[in-house]
C-alpha positions in Angstrom: -7.0 7.6 -22.7 -9.9 10.5 -21.2 -8.5 12.9 -18.7 -11.5 13.1 -16.4 -9.3 14.3 -13.3 -9.7 10.8 -12.0 -6.3 9.9 -10.1 -4.2 7.2 -12.1 -1.0 5.2 -11.3 1.3 4.2 -13.9 4.5 2.2 -13.9 7.4 2.6 -16.7 9.8 0.5 -17.4 13.1 1.6 -19.3 16.1 -1.0 -19.6 18.7 0.8 -17.3 21.4 2.7 -19.4 24.8 3.5 -18.1 24.9 6.9 -17.0 27.7 9.3 -18.1 26.8 12.2 -15.8 23.0 12.8 -13.8 22.9 16.1 -13.1 20.2 17.7 -14.4 18.4 14.9 -15.1 15.1 15.2 -12.7 14.9 18.8 -14.6 15.0 17.4 -17.7 12.4 15.0 -17.0 10.1 17.5 -15.6 10.5 19.7 -19.0 10.1 16.8 -21.1 6.7 16.3 -19.0 5.3 19.9 -19.1 6.5 20.6 -23.1 4.4 17.2 -23.5 1.6 18.5 -21.4 1.5 21.9 -23.4 1.5 20.2 -26.6 -2.0 18.1 -25.3 -0.5 14.4 -25.2 -2.2 12.3 -22.3 -0.7 12.3 -19.4 0.9 8.2 -19.5 2.6 9.8 -23.2 3.8 13.0 -20.6 5.1 10.7 -18.6 6.9 8.7 -21.0 8.1 11.7 -23.0 9.6 13.0 -19.4 11.2 9.8 -18.9 12.8 9.6 -22.2 14.3 13.4 -21.8 15.5 12.7 -18.1 17.2 9.1 -19.6 18.7 10.9 -22.4 20.1 13.6 -20.6 22.0 11.0 -18.4 24.4 10.4 -21.4 25.9 13.6 -21.7 28.1 15.9 -19.2 26.5 18.9 -18.6 22.8 19.8 -17.6 20.3 20.1 -20.5 22.1 18.5 -23.3 19.6 16.3 -24.8 19.5 15.0 -28.6 15.9 15.0 -29.9 16.1 12.3 -31.5 17.9 9.8 -29.1 14.8 11.0 -27.4 12.2 9.8 -29.8 14.1 6.2 -30.0 13.8 5.8 -26.3 9.8 6.5 -26.3 9.8 3.8 -28.1 11.8 1.5 -25.6 9.6 2.7 -22.2 6.9 0.3 -21.3 3.5 2.2 -20.0 1.5 0.1 -17.5 -1.5 1.6 -15.8 -1.9 0.8 -12.5 -4.6 -0.5 -10.2 -5.0 2.6 -7.7 -4.8 0.9 -3.6 -8.7 1.3 -2.1 -7.5 4.2 0.2 -6.3 6.2 -2.9 -9.7 6.1 -4.8 
């Protein structure tokens, strides 16, 4: 996908996981997104990686505990859909 600077809206879906702890999951999402962006991934792939990191982090007690293999498995379960922007956003 081209990154032409045009605004885009995405919807991501992942089957709910039973959380063990949610502390730091937002930070894990952001760290995953930024890491993917620095690796040159497309915005939709950055979101997919961020969601996988955030979701995986809820499966452990303690912030920052992420299993990279589990993140990879979760990424294949995440559906990414580009949503049509409302007229007032374009």
